VEXGUSE-582101 format. One record per residue: x, y, z of N, C-alpha, C in turn; chain; residue number from 1; residue in one letter. Coordinates in steps of 0.02 Angstrom, whole numbers. Example, Ala and Ser with C-alpha at 12.3 -4.5 7.8 and 13.67 -1.06 7.14 Angstrom:
    n.c1    n.c2    n.c3   ca.c1   ca.c2   ca.c3    c.c1    c.c2    c.c3  mol  seq  type
     660    -284     390     615    -225     390     660    -165     390    A    1     A
     642    -112     354     684     -53     357     645       2     394    A    2     S
***
This chain:
    n.c1    n.c2    n.c3   ca.c1   ca.c2   ca.c3    c.c1    c.c2    c.c3  mol  seq  type
   10642    1787   -2012   10687    1843   -2021   10740    1842   -1967    A    1     M
   10799    1865   -1984   10854    1865   -1937   10899    1925   -1952    A    2     Q
   10918    1960   -1900   10964    2016   -1905   11032    1993   -1881    A    3     L
   11084    1998   -1924   11150    1973   -1904   11205    2021   -1925    A    4     I
   11261    2014   -1889   11321    2053   -1903   11350    2031   -1971    A    5     D
   11376    2077   -2008   11408    2064   -2073   11460    2009   -2067    A    6     Y
   11497    2008   -2013   11551    1959   -2004   11525    1887   -2003    A    7     S
   11460    1878   -1989   11431    1811   -1986   11401    1788   -2052    A    8     Q
   11402    1832   -2103   11374    1813   -2168   11422    1765   -2203    A    9     L
   11394    1719   -2241   11434    1675   -2283   11460    1715   -2342    A   10     T
   11511    1690   -2376   11535    1724   -2437   11478    1734   -2488    A   11     P
   11435    1685   -2496   11379    1692   -2543   11332    1748   -2521    A   12     A
   11317    1751   -2456   11272    1804   -2431   11304    1873   -2440    A   13     Q
   11369    1877   -2431   11403    1941   -2441   11396    1964   -2513    A   14     R
   11401    1918   -2559   11390    1934   -2630   11318    1955   -2644    A   15     G
   11271    1923   -2610   11200    1939   -2620   11182    2008   -2594    A   16     Q
   11221    2036   -2549   11208    2104   -2525   11204    2153   -2583    A   17     L
   11246    2143   -2633   11249    2189   -2690   11186    2186   -2734    A   18     L
   11144    2137   -2721   11081    2131   -2758   11025    2172   -2726    A   19     E
   11037    2200   -2667   10986    2243   -2635   10979    2306   -2676    A   20     I
   10918    2321   -2696   10904    2379   -2738   10858    2427   -2701    A   21     Q
   10874    2491   -2707   10831    2543   -2679   10799    2582   -2736    A   22     L
   10738    2607   -2725   10710    2653   -2774   10755    2715   -2779    A   23     P
   10759    2745   -2837   10804    2802   -2847   10789    2859   -2798    A   24     S
   10725    2869   -2781   10708    2923   -2734   10734    2910   -2664    A   25     E
   10749    2847   -2646   10778    2831   -2581   10854    2832   -2583    A   26     Q
   10884    2820   -2641   10956    2820   -2646   10986    2887   -2628    A   27     Q
   10950    2941   -2642   10977    3007   -2624   10983    3015   -2548    A   28     C
   10945    2976   -2510   10949    2979   -2438   10998    2928   -2408    A   29     F
   10998    2867   -2435   11035    2811   -2404   11094    2786   -2445    A   30     A
   11104    2811   -2505   11156    2785   -2548   11137    2715   -2572    A   31     G
   11187    2673   -2583   11172    2604   -2602   11218    2558   -2561    A   32     D
   11207    2493   -2568   11245    2445   -2529   11320    2449   -2545    A   33     V
   11336    2460   -2608   11407    2464   -2626   11441    2521   -2588    A   34     A
   11408    2578   -2581   11435    2634   -2542   11445    2614   -2469    A   35     D
   11394    2581   -2440   11398    2561   -2370   11454    2510   -2359    A   36     A
   11461    2463   -2405   11514    2413   -2399   11583    2445   -2406    A   37     L
   11589    2495   -2448   11652    2531   -2456   11672    2562   -2389    A   38     Y
   11624    2594   -2356   11638    2624   -2291   11656    2571   -2239    A   39     L
   11618    2517   -2239   11629    2464   -2190   11697    2430   -2199    A   40     L
   11711    2409   -2259   11771    2370   -2272   11834    2412   -2276    A   41     L
   11825    2477   -2288   11883    2521   -2293   11909    2548   -2227    A   42     G
   11872    2537   -2173   11892    2568   -2110   11936    2523   -2067    A   43     C
   11928    2457   -2072   11969    2411   -2033   11964    2421   -1958    A   44     G
   11903    2437   -1934   11894    2451   -1863   11831    2417   -1837    A   45     S
   11833    2395   -1775   11774    2367   -1743   11724    2422   -1724    A   46     D
   11742    2484   -1734   11699    2540   -1717   11646    2554   -1771    A   47     Q
   11650    2519   -1827   11599    2523   -1880   11582    2451   -1898    A   48     R
   11517    2435   -1896   11494    2367   -1909   11436    2369   -1958    A   49     R
   11433    2318   -2000   11377    2309   -2045   11327    2259   -2016    A   50     G
   11264    2269   -2032   11211    2225   -2008   11165    2209   -2067    A   51     V
   11151    2145   -2075   11107    2123   -2129   11044    2091   -2101    A   52     A
   10989    2101   -2136   10927    2067   -2120   10919    2010   -2170    A   53     L
   10916    1949   -2144   10907    1891   -2187   10833    1870   -2188    A   54     L
   10809    1858   -2247   10743    1831   -2257   10753    1767   -2298    A   55     L
   10735    1710   -2270   10750    1645   -2302   10824    1639   -2319    A   56     D
   10867    1661   -2273   10940    1657   -2278   10970    1701   -2333    A   57     D
   10931    1748   -2361   10956    1794   -2412   10952    1865   -2384    A   58     V
   11006    1904   -2389   11004    1973   -2365   10953    2015   -2405    A   59     P
   10908    2047   -2369   10857    2089   -2401   10859    2161   -2375    A   60     R
   10901    2173   -2324   10910    2241   -2298   10980    2244   -2268    A   61     A
   11006    2305   -2264   11074    2315   -2238   11077    2384   -2205    A   62     F
   11118    2390   -2154   11130    2454   -2122   11199    2454   -2091    A   63     L
   11222    2513   -2074   11286    2521   -2040   11275    2547   -1970    A   64     L
   11317    2525   -1923   11320    2551   -1856   11391    2577   -1845    A   65     L
   11397    2632   -1810   11463    2658   -1795   11463    2692   -1727    A   66     Q
   11522    2696   -1699   11529    2726   -1632   11598    2757   -1626    A   67     R
   11612    2784   -1568   11679    2811   -1554   11700    2865   -1603    A   68     G
   11758    2855   -1634   11786    2905   -1680   11742    2916   -1740    A   69     A
   11695    2871   -1754   11652    2879   -1813   11587    2917   -1797    A   70     F
   11579    2938   -1735   11519    2978   -1717   11527    3050   -1741    A   71     L
   11472    3081   -1762   11475    3152   -1779   11482    3194   -1715    A   72     P
   11494    3258   -1723   11503    3303   -1666   11442    3303   -1620    A   73     A
   11382    3294   -1647   11322    3294   -1606   11308    3226   -1574    A   74     W
   11347    3175   -1590   11336    3109   -1562   11353    3107   -1488    A   75     G
   11315    3070   -1450   11326    3063   -1379   11380    3010   -1366    A   76     Q
   11421    3018   -1314   11476    2971   -1302   11452    2899   -1289    A   77     P
   11391    2890   -1264   11366    2824   -1249   11323    2796   -1306    A   78     D
   11330    2826   -1366   11287    2808   -1423   11324    2771   -1477    A   79     A
   11284    2734   -1514   11304    2709   -1580   11258    2744   -1630    A   80     A
   11284    2755   -1689   11245    2789   -1740   11227    2739   -1795    A   81     M
   11165    2740   -1815   11142    2699   -1870   11141    2741   -1933    A   82     M
   11168    2714   -1987   11166    2749   -2052   11148    2699   -2107    A   83     T
   11128    2727   -2162   11119    2691   -2225   11072    2631   -2221    A   84     A
   11015    2638   -2186   10966    2584   -2186   10939    2576   -2257    A   85     L
   10947    2516   -2284   10926    2502   -2352   10886    2438   -2355    A   86     Q
   10823    2443   -2370   10779    2385   -2377   10766    2376   -2451    A   87     V
   10779    2316   -2476   10769    2302   -2547   10699    2323   -2570    A   88     D
   10696    2360   -2625   10632    2386   -2649   10580    2332   -2662    A   89     R
   10603    2272   -2680   10557    2216   -2694   10525    2188   -2631    A   90     R
   10550    2210   -2572   10524    2185   -2508   10499    2241   -2463    A   91     F
   10497    2301   -2488   10472    2356   -2448   10397    2348   -2437    A   92     Q
   10374    2373   -2380   10303    2367   -2362   10285    2300   -2332    A   93     G
   10335    2259   -2317   10322    2193   -2288   10347    2187   -2216    A   94     Q
   10363    2244   -2185   10382    2244   -2115   10456    2232   -2101    A   95     G
   10499    2231   -2153   10569    2219   -2142   10603    2276   -2104    A   96     L
   10587    2338   -2122   10615    2395   -2087   10595    2395   -2013    A   97     G
   10532    2381   -2001   10507    2377   -1932   10543    2322   -1893    A   98     R
   10551    2264   -1925   10586    2209   -1892   10658    2230   -1875    A   99     F
   10692    2263   -1922   10760    2287   -1909   10762    2332   -1847    A  100     C
   10716    2380   -1844   10716    2427   -1789   10701    2393   -1723    A  101     M
   10658    2342   -1724   10640    2307   -1662   10694    2259   -1640    A  102     Q
   10730    2228   -1687   10782    2179   -1669   10850    2212   -1657    A  103     A
   10859    2272   -1681   10925    2305   -1677   10950    2315   -1605    A  104     L
   10910    2336   -1557   10937    2345   -1489   10969    2282   -1460    A  105     P
   10937    2224   -1470   10965    2162   -1443   11031    2145   -1477    A  106     A
   11035    2153   -1542   11097    2139   -1578   11151    2188   -1556    A  107     L
   11133    2250   -1548   11181    2302   -1527   11211    2285   -1459    A  108     L
   11170    2260   -1413   11195    2242   -1346   11246    2186   -1350    A  109     R
   11241    2142   -1399   11291    2089   -1405   11355    2117   -1437    A  110     T
   11350    2166   -1480   11408    2195   -1513   11447    2241   -1466    A  111     M
   11410    2287   -1436   11440    2339   -1394   11397    2347   -1331    A  112     W
   11409    2307   -1279   11366    2308   -1220   11364    2376   -1183    A  113     P
   11414    2419   -1193   11415    2482   -1158   11373    2537   -1192    A  114     D
   11346    2524   -1249   11305    2574   -1285   11237    2580   -1251    A  115     I
   11215    2641   -1240   11152    2654   -1205   11099    2684   -1251    A  116     R
   11119    2707   -1310   11070    2736   -1356   11093    2729   -1428    A  117     R
   11044    2729   -1472   11057    2732   -1544   11039    2802   -1567    A  118     L
   11076    2828   -1614   11060    2893   -1643   11062    2887   -1719    A  119     Q
   11029    2932   -1752   11031    2936   -1824   11014    3007   -1845    A  120     L
   11026    3020   -1908   11009    3085   -1938   10971    3068   -2002    A  121     S
   10911    3097   -2009   10869    3081   -2066   10844    3145   -2099    A  122     V
   10845    3147   -2164   10820    3205   -2202   10747    3215   -2185    A  123     D
   10729    3276   -2171   10659    3290   -2153   10610    3276   -2210    A  124     R
   10636    3271   -2271   10594    3255   -2328   10584    3180   -2337    A  125     A
   10619    3140   -2299   10615    3067   -2303   10558    3044   -2257    A  126     N
   10497    3056   -2280   10438    3045   -2238   10429    2971   -2219    A  127     L
   10445    2926   -2265   10438    2855   -2249   10484    2834   -2192    A  128     G
   10546    2857   -2195   10594    2840   -2142   10573    2871   -2075    A  129     A
   10553    2934   -2077   10530    2967   -2016   10472    2930   -1984    A  130     L
   10425    2908   -2025   10367    2871   -1999   10389    2805   -1967    A  131     A
   10436    2770   -2000   10461    2707   -1973   10494    2718   -1905    A  132     L
   10539    2767   -1902   10575    2779   -1840   10528    2799   -1783    A  133     Y
   10482    2844   -1797   10435    2865   -1745   10392    2806   -1721    A  134     R
   10371    2764   -1768   10328    2706   -1751   10365    2654   -1710    A  135     A
   10431    2655   -1712   10470    2604   -1675   10506    2634   -1615    A  136     T
   10483    2692   -1591   10506    2719   -1528   10561    2771   -1530    A  137     G
   10585    2789   -1589   10636    2841   -1593   10605    2908   -1577    A  138     W
   10644    2952   -1545   10620    3019   -1526   10665    3071   -1558    A  139     R
   10634    3126   -1578   10672    3182   -1606   10716    3211   -1551    A  140     E
   10779    3223   -1568   10826    3245   -1517   10872    3302   -1540    A  141     S
   10851    3339   -1590   10890    3397   -1612   10905    3396   -1686    A  142     G
   10952    3438   -1705   10974    3441   -1775   11029    3390   -1786    A  143     N
   11027    3359   -1845   11079    3312   -1865   11126    3344   -1915    A  144     G
   11141    3307   -1967   11187    3331   -2019   11155    3388   -2059    A  145     F
   11196    3428   -2090   11172    3479   -2135   11137    3445   -2193    A  146     R
   11080    3472   -2214   11040    3442   -2267   11039    3488   -2327    A  147     A
   11003    3467   -2378   10996    3509   -2438   10965    3576   -2418    A  148     R
   10919    3573   -2371   10888    3633   -2343   10892    3627   -2267    A  149     V
   10928    3671   -2235   10933    3669   -2162   10972    3610   -2137    A  150     G
   10943    3575   -2087   10975    3518   -2056   10929    3458   -2057    A  151     Y
   10959    3399   -2057   10920    3338   -2049   10895    3334   -1978    A  152     E
   10846    3290   -1968   10818    3278   -1901   10861    3226   -1866    A  153     Q
   10887    3244   -1809   10923    3195   -1767   10871    3158   -1726    A  154     Q
   10878    3092   -1722   10832    3051   -1682   10872    3005   -1638    A  155     M
   10843    2987   -1580   10876    2943   -1532   10828    2889   -1509    A  156     S
   10857    2831   -1497   10820    2774   -1468   10859    2751   -1408    A  157     L
   10830    2757   -1350   10864    2733   -1290   10856    2659   -1282    A  158     L
   10909    2627   -1260   10907    2555   -1249   10882    2542   -1179    A  159     L
   10861    2482   -1166   10834    2463   -1100   10881    2485   -1044    A  160     A
   10853    2514    -993   10891    2535    -935   10919    2606    -940    A  161     G
   10906    2640    -996   10930    2709   -1005   10871    2757    -995    A  162     S
   10888    2819    -980   10837    2871    -975   10849    2923   -1028    A  163     T
   10795    2950   -1055   10800    2998   -1110   10817    3068   -1083    A  164     F
   10866    3098   -1115   10886    3166   -1097   10898    3204   -1163    A  165     D
   10854    3251   -1180   10860    3287   -1243   10927    3323   -1250    A  166     R
   10955    3344   -1196   11016    3385   -1200   11079    3342   -1198    A  167     C
   11074    3280   -1190   11135    3240   -1189   11127    3180   -1147    A  168     G
***
């Protein structure tokens, strides 16, 4: 398995991203790859980056990272935000999400060395995602985006050399 920046994908691999399928119950939380690619390719900025997980050189998961002007009001200035984690339904339960979460800090340091934390916002009803994030070291850090009911759970993952501060 390998986690790589979208810019390093071959044209064939970029096309294969559209083959990633999510169960319908997860699409309401993460959208689909076409939505994520629309956001990525439509912004024309280094402040939003796509990341693919390759399994046997084929993309099987995708996510977006964003920083700076793309951070929400609750985002910390030293943070990058992860959105739209999508693991192909045919490969779920095989550790791909866990691998993404474990490999992401090292990749992030090569993209944006000044970033000290990752943040995300996850629907409180998305129990599978919450379990994954908690199991890979993410900590609850407040309210995130407005949800269908109340607010999503904001979570943070500090990168090596950072200290956790709930208030900022």
